[in-house]
N, C-alpha and C positions, 0 to 999 in steps of 0.2 A: 449684524456687523461683527459681533464677537465670534460667531461661527465662521464667517468668512476669514477673519484673521487667524482663527485657530487652524483651519485647514490649510491656509497659506503657509503658516509656520510648520505644520506637519509635512507638507510637501518639500519645504526647504530642508527639514531635518532628514527626511528620507533620502533626498538627493545627496546631501552631504555624507550620508552613511553608505552610499553605494560604493561597491568595489568592483573594478573591472580588471580581468586578467587576460593578457594577450599571449597566444602561443605561436604566432607567426609574424609578430612585429608590424602588423598592418595598422593596428590601433595605437598610435604614438602617445595618446593620452592615458593609456592603461598601464598597469604594472606588467612589465615584460617578464615572462616566465621562461627560465632556462631549463634545459633537460636535467640539469643537476640540482634543481631546487626541490629537495625532498621536504615533506612536511615536518615541521617541529613547532612546538607551542610558542617558542620565543618569536619566531618570524610570523606565525599565524596563518600560513598558507603553504601549499606545495603539493607535489605529487605524493600520493599516499598509498601504502600497501604495495609499493611498486618494486617487487622483484621482477615485475613485468617491464618490458621495454617501453619507454615513454612515447609521446605522440609522434616524434620525428620518424619512427619506423612504421607508423600506421597500425600499431597494435592497441588493444584496449588499455585504458589507464584510469586511475582514480585520482581525483584532485580534491583536496580538502581546504576549507577556510574556517578559521575560528570565528564563531558568531554566538551571541546570546540566544536564549530560547525565543521562539517566535516563528511567524510565517515569513518566508522570503520569496520574492519574485526573482527567479533565475532566468536570465536571457542568454541563450546559447546562439552564437553565430557559427554556423556550419559551412564548410566549403574550403577549397584550396585553389590557389592560382596554378598549382603544379599538377593536380590530378583530380579525377572524379571521385566522389565519395558516396558511401551509404552508411549512415550514422544512426545508432540507437543510443538514447540517453536514459540512464537510470539514476536514482538518487538514494542516498542513505542505504538501507538494506534492500537493494534490488527493486525499488519502486519504479515502475515503468512510467516514463514521462514522454519521450519522443521515440517513435517506432519507425525504423527503416526509412530515414529521410534521405532521399537521393539528391545529390548535387552534381552538376556537370563540372568539368574542368573550368576553373575561373569563376564559377557561380558561387554566390553567397546566399544563404537562407538564415533568417533569424526567427527563433521561436522562444516564447516565454511560457513559464509554468510556475506553480507555487510549490515550494517545499516547506513542510512543517518540521522544524528542528526542536528537539527537546533534550533535557537531562532529567535526572531523578529528583531534583530539589523542588520542594513545595514550600514557598515562602522562605523563611530563614531557619526553620526549626524542624521540618519534617521532610520525608522522602518517600518516593515510590520504592517499595521493596521488590526489586527485580530478582529474577532467578540467576543462579551462577552462570548459566550459559549465555544469558543476556549481557553479561558484563564485558564480553568481547565483541558484541555486535556494534553496528554503526549507528543504531537508533538512539542510544542513551548516553552519548558522549557530548563533548563541548565543541564540536565542529560539524559543519555541513559538508557532506561528501557527495561528489558527482562522479558517476561512472560513465565514461565515454567508451562505447562499444560499437559493434556493427561489422558488416562485411568488409567495409573500407572506411574506418572512422576518420573523419576530418573535422577538427574543432579549431576554429580561429580564435574565439574568445569566449569567456564566461563572465557575465555581469551578475552580481548578487546585491540585492537591496531589500530593506525591510518592506513588508506588505501588510500594513495594519488595517487595510480597508476591505479585506476579502471575507467571504462567508466560509466558515470552517465546518467540515463534516467530520465529526469525531466518531471513530469506529471502536466498538467494544466487542470482544469475542475471544475465540480460541484459535487453535492451529489451522482452522479452515479460513481464518480472516487475517492472521498475523503476517507481517513482512518476513518471509522466510529468507535467510541469508544465503543458503547454499543450494547449488544444483543437486538433484533435479527437483527439489521441493519448491512449491509455490502456493500462494493463496490469493483469493480474489481481492483482498484489501490492498495488495501491492500492485495489482494490475489496473485498478480503477482510476488512478490519477491520470492515466493516458487519455481518458475520454473527456477531460474537463479543461477549460481555458484558464487563463491566469487571473480569474476572479474567484476561483474556488480552491480552498486548501483541503487536503485529505490528511487528517491526523489519526494515524492508526495505532491505537494503544493495545490492540489484541496481543495475546501471548499463548503459546502452546500449553495445553493442559488446564487452562483456566475454566472455572465455573463462574456463574454470576456471583456467588458468594466470595470466592477467592479473589476475583477481580476487585471487588469492593474492599476486602480486608487488606489487600496489598497496596491500597491507596491509589490505584489507577484511576478510579472514578473521582477521587478527591483531587488528584492532579488536574484532570480534565476540567472539573468545576472551578478550579482556581484560575483557569485561563479562558474558559468559554465565555462568550458574550451573547447578548440578545441577538437573535436572528440566526444563530448557529443551529446545527442539527446533530442529534446523538443517535447513532445506529447501533442496535443491540442485537447480537446473535449469540445465543447460548443454547445448551441442550445436550450436546455430544457428551460432555463430561459430567454434567449435573445429574444425569440419569444413573450414574454409577455410585452416587453417594448413598451410604447406608447408615448415616448417623441419625440420632433421634431427631425427629421433626423433618427429616428429608422427605422428598416426594415432589411431584410436579405441581400439585395444588397447595403445597405447604411452604417449605423454605424457598423453593424456586419461585413461586408466584410472589412471595413476600419480597424477595430480592429484586425481582423485576419491577415491583412497585417502587422500590427505592430509586432505581434508575429514572423512572418517570418523575417522581417527586423532585429529585434534585435538579433534573433538567428544567422542569417547568419553573422552578424557583429562580432560575437564571435567565428566563426568557428563551430557553433553548427548546427546540421541538424534538421530542423523542420519536423514533421510528423503530418498530420491532422487525426483525428478520428471522424467519423460521429456519431451523438448522438444515444444512445441506444433507442430502441423503448419503448413506454408505452404499457401496457397490455390493449389494446382497441380492442376488437373483434367485427366484424360485425356478422350478422345473419348466415353467411356461415362459420364461424370459421376462418376468415382471419383477420389479423391485419389491422386496419385502419390507415391511415397516419395522425399523430397528430402534426407534426413539421413544417407544412407549407413549405415555400421555404428554410428553414435554412439548411437542409442537402445538397440541390442542390447548395446553395450559397457557402458552404464549398468546394464542388467539383469544382465549377467555379473558386474560388480564387486559389485553389490548382493547377488546370490545367494552369491557367494564369501565376502562379509564379514558376511552375516546382516543386511542393511539392507532395510527395507521400501520399496516403490516405489508412487508414485501415477502412473497411466498417462494423463497428459495427452495423450501422443502418440496413443493410441487414441481417447480421448474427443473430442479436437478433430477427428480424422478423421470420426468419426460425426456430429459437430456440423455440419461444413461440408457433408458429403454430404447430410445431412437438409435443410439450407437450400437446397442446390442451387447450380448454377453461378452464377446471377445473384443470388439472394437472399443468398448467402454474402458478397457485397460489403457487405451491411448490417452485418456484424460487423467490418469492417476499414476502413481509412482510404481509402475510395473516395468522393470528393465532386466534383461538377461545379465548375467555376470560379465564383468569387464566392459560394460558399455561406457563407463567413466573411468578415468585414471584412478587406480587404487581401490576399485570396486571389485572385490574378489568373489562375492556371492550375489545371487539374484535378489532383486528387490520386488516385493509383491505387497503393496499396501492398498487397501480398498477404501480408505478414508481420505488420504491426503493427495492433493492434486499435483500434477506436473505443470509446467508453464502453459501448455495448451488448455488443460482443464481449468486452471485458474483464470486464464484470459476469457474463456467462454462464460464462466460464472460471473466474472466482473461485468460482462455485457448483459447478463441476466439482471444484475443489480441496477445497471443504468436503465434498462428497459422498465424495471419495477419502479424506479424513481419517476420516469416519464408517465407510467400508467397512473401513479398517484398524483400526477400534475403538481409536483412540488415546485415551489417558486424558482428555485435555482436551476431548473433544467434548461433554462435559456442559455446557460453557460456550457452545455454539452457541445462538444466539437461537431462541426458540420459533417464530418465523415462518418459519424455514427448513424447508420441507416436503419436502426431498429434491430431487435433480436427476437427470434422465435426458437425456443428450446427444442421444438420438434423439427427444426431445420438448422442445425448448428453449422458452423464453419467446418470445412473439410480439414481434418487433422493432417492430411498429407500435404496440404499447402501452407500450413502454419509454419512461420519462420521465427526462430528464436536464437539469438546469439548467446551461448552460455557465458555466464560469469566464470572467472578462472578458479573458483573455489567449489569443492564437492564435499559432501558428507553422506555417509551411508546410514548413519544413525537416524531412525525415524523420529519425528517430533513427538512430544508428549501428547497424550490423548489418542482416542481411537473412535 
């Protein structure tokens, strides 16, 4: 009886804290948003970062709402009585949530997903030590930001409500995992939310340049453990930057293995299931068109620790090798940040990066991750969306048909790490 009363109270609390914002005055019960309503902390909502034209002109826009830390169920009503639409929705730092949703003139479609929102505070006396470049990102502030984009974006309303009853997948890693803010950079951690329904939260704590050791020392793991609950999952992908460490005690089977053990121990102490993810390959081909091994002992060290500790492993190392070799020496550039000069506004020199993905590459690797989760038969895979049809790295999606609407912000500077 106590549990029934508790959950009844919880549902009432959640409903009372739901906020709905209407952009076309169809929902009379919602807060009506005018095109002049720019975000400020006093009001707590509004169009954000909008030197862009707002929704009335059918252009991409950002909308922010002040909320505390936590998981939020966001329900987007797409469509317009005036015109047909094709809408893509991203959250915070370009986390893909809804992809190319087509609506006919007069049609409405409603889709819900979970957004994890966070700031740097841990309890009352400690913080995550984020890097200077992170201080201007959307991930570590006191608001939840939604990006409405697409070929013909049409957003009727946005509803935001706390979601305390969902399973959270916590992501730990480096620049191959992080939510990249700027075009044309992207990582698998910001693409994977697209494949889950509104019972799964993706909380991506990865950051460019991180090692297993620096992730711990910056209090990122501590912040996760302060919020994680029994039944959650901790995904750990490191190796790219760890292999460059030359300090005393460094090495795959020394500091690296010891740090990996800490991720396992802390996760298990909270009833959280740790899952290891071997590092993605670099685009380094030999004369026979085969990927050369550039990570030394680090993938094997992850496998060794995982076997010793009874931790399951997703083999991105092997899948990305197959992926690059299938695309071939030249076409594999289509998955990475390889662009001629002047491809993007303000890009005056060519970009040629053999580690960091563009949106197509990140999207494909996210699908590898989802397939890896299915192969491990993890309990939450029942919440993978029905349109995921499986993925074979030897038969990737055609990069010529991949459709991505660029966010309006570009950066030529490559992420930390290589």
